[in-house]
C-alpha positions in Angstrom: 0.0 0.0 0.0 1.3 3.4 -0.9 1.5 5.9 2.0 -0.5 8.7 0.4 -0.7 12.3 1.6 -1.7 13.2 5.2 -4.8 15.1 4.3 -8.0 15.2 6.3 -10.2 12.1 6.7 -13.6 11.5 8.0 -12.3 8.7 10.2 -8.9 7.2 11.1 -9.0 3.6 12.3 -6.1 2.2 14.2 -6.0 -1.6 13.8 -7.6 -3.8 11.2 -8.8 -6.9 13.2 -12.3 -8.0 14.2 -13.1 -4.4 15.3 -11.1 -2.0 13.2 -11.4 -4.0 10.0 -15.2 -4.0 10.3 -15.4 -0.3 11.2 -13.1 0.8 8.3 -14.8 -1.5 5.8 -18.4 -0.5 6.7 -17.7 3.2 6.7 -15.7 3.1 3.4 -18.6 1.2 1.8 -20.8 4.2 2.9 -18.5 6.5 0.9 -16.7 8.0 3.9 -13.0 8.9 3.6 -11.3 6.4 5.9 -7.7 5.8 6.7 -6.8 2.4 8.1 -3.5 2.1 10.0 -2.1 -1.3 10.7 1.2 -2.2 12.5 1.7 -5.4 10.5 2.0 -6.3 6.8 -0.8 -6.8 4.3 -0.4 -10.5 3.3 -3.0 -12.5 1.5 -3.7 -16.2 0.7 -1.0 -16.1 -2.0 1.6 -15.6 0.8 0.2 -18.1 3.2 2.0 -21.4 3.5 2.1 -23.8 6.4 5.5 -22.6 7.5 5.1 -22.3 11.2 8.2 -20.3 12.1 7.8 -17.8 9.2 4.1 -17.3 9.9 4.9 -16.7 13.6 7.4 -14.0 12.6 5.3 -12.4 9.8 1.7 -12.5 11.2 2.0 -12.3 15.0 2.9 -9.8 17.7 6.0 -11.0 19.5 5.1 -13.3 22.4 4.1 -11.5 25.5 4.3 -12.9 29.0 2.9 -12.1 32.4 4.4 -13.6 35.5 2.4 -16.2 37.6 3.1 -17.5 41.0 5.7 -20.3 41.2 7.8 -19.0 38.3 5.3 -19.8 35.6 3.9 -17.3 33.1 0.7 -16.5 31.1 1.4 -16.3 27.3 -0.4 -13.8 25.1 -1.0 -14.5 21.4 -2.5 -12.1 18.8 -2.2 -11.2 15.1 -0.1 -8.4 13.7 -1.2 -8.1 10.1 -4.0 -6.8 8.0 -7.0 -8.6 9.4 -5.4 -8.8 12.8 -6.2 -12.0 14.7 -9.1 -12.8 12.3 -6.4 -13.7 9.8 -4.8 -16.3 12.0 -7.6 -17.6 14.2 -9.9 -20.6 13.7 -12.9 -18.5 12.6 -15.2 -19.9 15.4 -18.4 -17.8 15.2 -20.4 -18.0 18.4 -22.9 -15.5 19.8 -22.3 -14.6 23.5 -24.4 -16.3 26.1 -27.1 -14.1 27.6 -25.5 -14.6 31.0 -22.2 -13.2 29.6 -23.8 -9.9 28.5 -25.9 -9.7 31.7 -22.6 -9.2 33.6 -21.8 -6.0 31.7 -24.4 -3.7 33.4 -23.3 -4.5 37.0 -19.6 -4.2 35.9 -19.8 -0.8 34.2 -23.3 0.5 34.5 -23.8 0.0 30.7 -27.3 0.6 29.4 -28.9 0.7 26.0 -30.5 3.8 24.3 -33.7 3.2 26.3 -31.9 3.4 29.6 -32.3 -0.4 30.2 -29.4 -2.7 31.2 -27.6 -3.6 28.1 -28.7 -7.1 27.0 -27.9 -9.8 24.4 -31.0 -8.6 22.4 -29.3 -5.2 21.8 -26.7 -7.0 19.6 -29.1 -9.3 17.7 -29.4 -7.3 14.5 -25.7 -6.7 14.4 -24.8 -10.4 14.9 -27.2 -11.2 12.1 -25.6 -8.7 9.8 -22.1 -10.0 10.4 -23.2 -13.7 10.1 -24.8 -13.0 6.8 -21.8 -11.1 5.4 -19.4 -13.8 6.5 -21.5 -16.7 5.6 -21.4 -18.3 9.0 -22.1 -22.0 8.8 -22.3 -25.1 11.0 -19.2 -27.4 10.8 -20.6 -30.9 11.1 -17.8 -32.2 8.8 -15.9 -33.9 11.5 -12.7 -35.8 11.0 -11.9 -39.1 12.7 -10.0 -37.5 15.5 -13.2 -35.6 16.6 -15.2 -38.8 16.6 -12.4 -40.4 18.7 -12.7 -37.9 21.5 -16.5 -37.8 21.2 -16.6 -41.3 22.7 -14.8 -40.0 25.8 -17.2 -37.1 26.2 -20.2 -39.5 26.0 -18.7 -41.8 28.5 -18.7 -38.9 31.0 -22.3 -37.9 30.2 -21.3 -34.9 28.0 -21.6 -34.3 24.3 -19.7 -32.6 21.5 -21.7 -30.5 19.1 -20.9 -28.9 15.8 -19.4 -25.5 16.0 -20.4 -22.5 13.8 -17.6 -20.7 11.9 -17.0 -18.0 9.3 -15.6 -20.4 6.7 -17.0 -21.3 3.3 -16.8 -24.4 1.0 -13.2 -23.4 0.0 -12.0 -24.6 3.4 -10.1 -27.8 2.7 -9.4 -28.6 6.3 -5.6 -28.2 5.9 -5.3 -27.3 9.5 -3.3 -24.2 8.6 -5.6 -21.6 10.1 -3.0 -20.2 12.5 -0.7 -19.5 9.6 -3.3 -17.8 7.4 -5.8 -19.5 5.2 -4.2 -20.5 1.8 -7.6 -21.0 0.1 -9.5 -17.9 1.4 -12.0 -20.3 2.9 -11.5 -18.6 6.2 -13.3 -15.3 6.2 -11.1 -12.8 7.9 -11.7 -9.1 7.9 -8.7 -8.9 5.6 -10.4 -10.8 2.8 -14.0 -9.6 3.4 -14.6 -6.1 4.8 -11.2 -4.7 3.9 -10.9 -6.5 0.5 -14.4 -5.4 -0.6 -13.6 -1.7 0.1 -10.2 -1.9 -1.5 -11.6 -3.6 -4.6 -13.7 -0.4 -5.1 -10.9 1.9 -4.3 -12.8 3.2 -1.3 -10.3 2.7 1.5 -6.7 3.8 2.2 -4.6 1.3 4.1 -1.1 2.1 5.5 0.8 -0.9 6.9 4.0 -1.2 9.0 2.7 1.8 11.0 3.4 2.5 14.6 0.8 4.9 16.0 2.5 6.9 18.8 -0.5 8.8 20.1 -3.9 10.2 19.3 -3.7 14.0 18.7 -6.0 15.7 21.2 -6.7 19.4 21.1 -8.7 21.8 23.3 -12.2 22.7 21.9 -15.2 24.6 23.2 -16.8 21.4 24.5 -13.7 20.0 26.0 -10.8 17.9 24.7 -11.3 16.5 21.2 -9.5 14.0 19.0 -8.1 15.6 15.8 -6.1 12.7 14.3 -3.0 10.6 15.1 0.7 10.8 15.1 2.5 7.8 13.7 5.8 6.4 12.4 5.7 4.8 9.0 7.6 1.7 7.9 10.6 3.8 6.8 10.9 5.4 10.2 9.4 8.8 9.2 7.0 10.6 11.4 3.6 11.8 10.2 0.4 13.4 11.5 -2.9 12.4 9.9 -6.0 14.5 10.6 -9.6 13.3 10.9 -13.0 14.2 12.3 -13.1 11.0 14.3 -10.5 8.5 15.5 -11.3 4.9 16.3 -8.7 3.0 18.3 -9.0 -0.8 17.6 -5.5 -2.0 18.2 -6.4 -4.9 20.5 -7.1 -5.3 24.2 -3.4 -5.1 25.1 -2.5 -2.3 22.7 -5.5 0.0 22.8 -5.2 0.9 26.5 -1.5 1.7 26.0 -2.2 4.0 23.1 -4.8 5.9 25.1 -2.3 6.3 28.0 0.4 7.5 25.7 -2.1 10.0 24.3 -2.4 11.6 27.8 -5.8 10.2 28.8 -6.0 9.8 32.6 -9.2 7.8 33.1 -8.5 5.4 35.9 -10.3 2.6 34.2 -7.9 2.5 31.2 -6.0 -0.7 31.2 -8.0 -2.1 34.1 -10.5 -5.0 34.2 -8.6 -6.9 31.5 -10.1 -10.4 30.9 -7.9 -13.3 29.8 -10.2 -16.1 28.8 -7.4 -18.3 29.9 -7.0 -21.7 28.1 -4.9 -24.8 28.0 -4.5 -27.3 25.2 -4.8 -30.8 26.6 -3.4 -33.7 24.6 -4.0 -37.4 24.7 -1.7 -40.0 23.1 -3.5 -42.8 21.2 -2.4 -46.1 19.7 -3.7 -45.1 16.3 -2.6 -42.0 14.3 -5.0 -39.1 15.0 -3.5 -36.6 12.6 -5.2 -33.8 14.5 -2.9 -31.3 12.7 -4.5 -32.1 9.3 -8.0 -31.0 10.1 -10.0 -27.8 10.5 -8.8 -27.2 14.0 -12.1 -26.7 15.8 -15.3 -28.3 14.4 -16.9 -29.3 17.7 -17.4 -28.0 21.2 -18.9 -29.1 24.5 -21.1 -26.4 26.1 -22.3 -28.4 29.1 -20.1 -26.4 31.6 -20.3 -23.0 29.9 -22.0 -21.0 32.6 -20.2 -20.1 35.9 -22.5 -22.3 38.0 -22.0 -25.3 35.7 -18.2 -25.1 35.9 -17.3 -22.0 33.9 -15.5 -23.6 31.0 -16.0 -24.6 27.3 -14.1 -27.4 25.6 -13.3 -27.3 21.9 -12.2 -30.2 19.7 -10.1 -31.4 18.0 -6.9 -29.4 17.9 -3.1 -29.6 18.3 -0.4 -27.0 18.0 2.0 -27.2 15.1 5.3 -29.0 15.9 7.4 -26.1 17.1 4.7 -24.7 19.4 3.8 -28.3 20.5 7.4 -29.1 21.5 8.0 -25.9 23.3 4.9 -25.8 25.4 4.0 -29.4 26.3 4.1 -30.4 29.9 2.7 -32.8 32.5 2.2 -32.9 36.2 6.0 -32.8 36.7 6.4 -29.6 34.6 7.6 -28.9 31.0 8.9 -31.9 29.1 12.6 -31.9 28.0 15.3 -34.3 27.1 14.4 -37.9 26.1 10.8 -37.6 27.3 10.3 -34.6 25.0 11.9 -36.4 22.1 9.7 -39.4 22.6 6.6 -37.2 22.8 7.3 -35.3 19.7 8.2 -38.4 17.7 4.6 -39.6 18.4 3.2 -36.3 17.1 0.7 -37.9 14.7 -0.8 -40.0 17.6 -1.6 -37.0 19.8 -5.2 -35.7 19.8 -6.1 -32.4 21.5 -8.8 -30.5 23.3 -8.8 -26.7 23.9 -10.2 -25.9 27.4 -11.2 -22.2 27.8 -12.2 -20.8 31.2 -14.4 -17.9 32.3 -12.4 -15.3 34.2 -13.3 -12.3 36.3 -11.3 -9.5 34.6 -8.6 -9.1 37.3 -5.7 -8.5 34.9 -4.3 -5.1 33.9 -2.1 -3.5 31.2 -0.1 -0.3 31.7 3.0 1.5 30.6 6.0 2.3 32.7 7.9 5.6 32.8 9.8 4.6 29.7 6.7 3.7 27.8 7.2 0.0 28.1 4.4 -2.5 28.4 3.5 -4.0 31.8 0.9 -6.8 32.1 -0.2 -8.0 35.5 -2.3 -11.2 36.1 -4.0 -11.8 39.4 -5.9 -15.1 39.2 -8.4 -15.5 42.0 -9.3 -18.8 43.7 -12.5 -19.1 41.8 -10.7 -18.7 38.5 -8.1 -21.3 39.5 -10.9 -23.7 40.5 -12.3 -23.4 37.0 -8.9 -23.9 35.4 -8.4 -27.0 37.5 -11.9 -28.3 36.7 -11.4 -27.8 32.9 -8.1 -29.6 33.0 -9.5 -32.4 35.1 -12.5 -32.9 32.8 -10.3 -32.8 29.7 -7.9 -35.4 31.1 -10.8 -37.6 32.0 -12.4 -37.3 28.6 -9.2 -38.1 26.7 -8.7 -41.1 29.1 -12.2 -42.3 28.5 -11.6 -42.1 24.8 -8.7 -44.4 25.0 -5.7 -42.1 25.5 -2.8 -43.9 27.2 -1.0 -40.7 28.3 -2.1 -37.1 28.7 -0.1 -33.9 28.6 -1.0 -30.3 28.4 0.3 -26.7 27.9 0.7 -23.8 30.3 -1.8 -21.0 30.4 -2.4 -19.0 27.2 -4.6 -16.0 26.4 -5.7 -15.6 22.8 -9.0 -13.9 23.6 -7.8 -11.0 25.7 -10.7 -8.7 26.4 -11.4 -5.5 28.3 -9.1 -2.7 29.3 -11.2 0.1 27.7 -14.6 -1.2 28.7 -17.9 0.3 27.6 -20.2 1.7 30.3 -22.3 4.6 31.6 -20.1 5.1 34.7 -16.9 7.1 33.9 -15.3 5.8 37.0 -15.7 2.1 35.9 -15.5 2.4 32.1 -13.5 4.2 29.4 -16.1 4.8 26.7 -19.9 5.3 26.7 -22.6 3.1 25.2 -21.7 4.5 21.7 -18.0 3.6 22.3 -16.9 7.2 22.6 -14.4 8.2 25.2 -15.8 9.8 28.4 -12.9 12.2 28.4 -12.1 13.1 24.7 -14.8 13.8 22.2 -14.4 12.3 18.7 -12.3 9.4 20.2 -13.8 6.0 20.0 -12.7 2.5 20.8 -13.8 -0.4 18.6 -12.2 -3.7 19.6 -12.3 -6.5 22.2 -11.1 -4.0 24.9 -14.7 -2.7 24.9 -16.1 -5.8 26.6 -17.0 -5.1 30.2 -16.7 -8.7 31.2 -15.1 -11.7 29.5 -17.3 -13.8 27.3 -17.6 -17.6 27.8 -17.1 -18.1 24.0 -14.7 -17.0 21.3 -15.3 -13.3 21.2 -14.6 -12.3 17.6 -18.2 -12.5 16.4 -19.3 -10.2 19.3 -16.4 -7.8 18.6 -17.5 -7.6 14.9 -21.1 -7.1 16.0 -20.1 -4.2 18.3 -17.9 -2.8 15.5 -20.9 -2.9 13.1 -22.9 -1.1 15.7 -20.2 1.5 16.1 -19.8 2.0 12.3 -23.6 2.5 12.0 -23.4 5.2 14.8 -20.5 7.0 13.1 -22.3 7.0 9.8 -25.4 8.5 11.4 -23.3 11.2 12.9 -21.4 11.9 9.7 -24.6 12.2 7.8 -26.2 14.5 10.3 -29.0 12.1 11.2 -28.0 12.1 14.9 -26.1 14.7 16.8 -22.4 14.2 17.5 -19.3 16.1 18.2 
């Protein structure tokens, strides 16, 4: 993408994932002048190969870690490319549970436009719009490894059900979702919202960009966003101006950008949700080839709500060889030496489950005096109990399915949420019900950091629904149909 001149825009969007990609694409299709800034490269299916090390370098943010008691650490994974994490995720498309959304009002005072507690029904029309555009479908096309573990679930009185995903018939179940879809069967924001706008020359995208701060100026009604300052791929500094700025850089990055921009709201970077997970692996006599399938075609929702256990199990999945070898452990700790060699040699015989746990948003992200990132994780006893319960059930299910050995990973966060949460109470939230900053007019947040409490399911569909809602609001303001700054 060519840089273009730093002239005035209607909207500048920082980040191109499930939030920013939708906001930019929707507004561009409405004819608005939109600048989309992305820290990573613009790579497409022609670039995607199942080359694990290269994809990790090209498409991901460097690994982030937060210390845990006992010398362990939480690992954070997210995409750094056009499309953000939607380019390298498994495209699971689940609406939030009504109990998930019911937590938002008590957490931040969030209400809808009628003054009622915000509810799942307030997102229905936006979910439907996203599902229709992405062609969300049920994935009942299970491979043998899923049927293998289904027997274990049934033995324990549970059941795997088909998952819904934003994939189409071009999905060949290569298992390469985490390195980018080589067939375009996976519908990321890169090859849908953004590609549709680019094909009509409606959107300007600048990649390899590091946004340093939102430009805030004094105005008659108080501080107002006027644009952003950023460093381009060549290391040159620029200022781009716009009527509105949407920060959608992800739940770890967006709070930091607001802090670097001088915002002092005490809720910024607080109440971060981890949706912590482990992968749990079972070793079987017969080859499972869990790496050669669409990674998640099934899930068990029996324990989804907090009172039922507070976790969701997805099947069947396994990390690619490098990640598998560097994260696998058992009750004695990380595997190494001959035990690790033996484990990796049997790679085709391992079958995996992904166990995700509801958490209570006790993590935080901040910047130190030098501008460096600082992440703190404070797992509570109730959260640890859910993690233990999810691991215990996963081990039992794999054993009941016939696994002769079980191993697992440490804790990982791929669905980080919160940090700039939406709400009516400025003391407990960063933006209002329309996603606009309580402190700076014209500054909006449009990504997973909006979520006032962690969802029990993969959050990307909800983030896209909220982004669709935000884009609709901005278009109404830009067209003069509703008042706005």
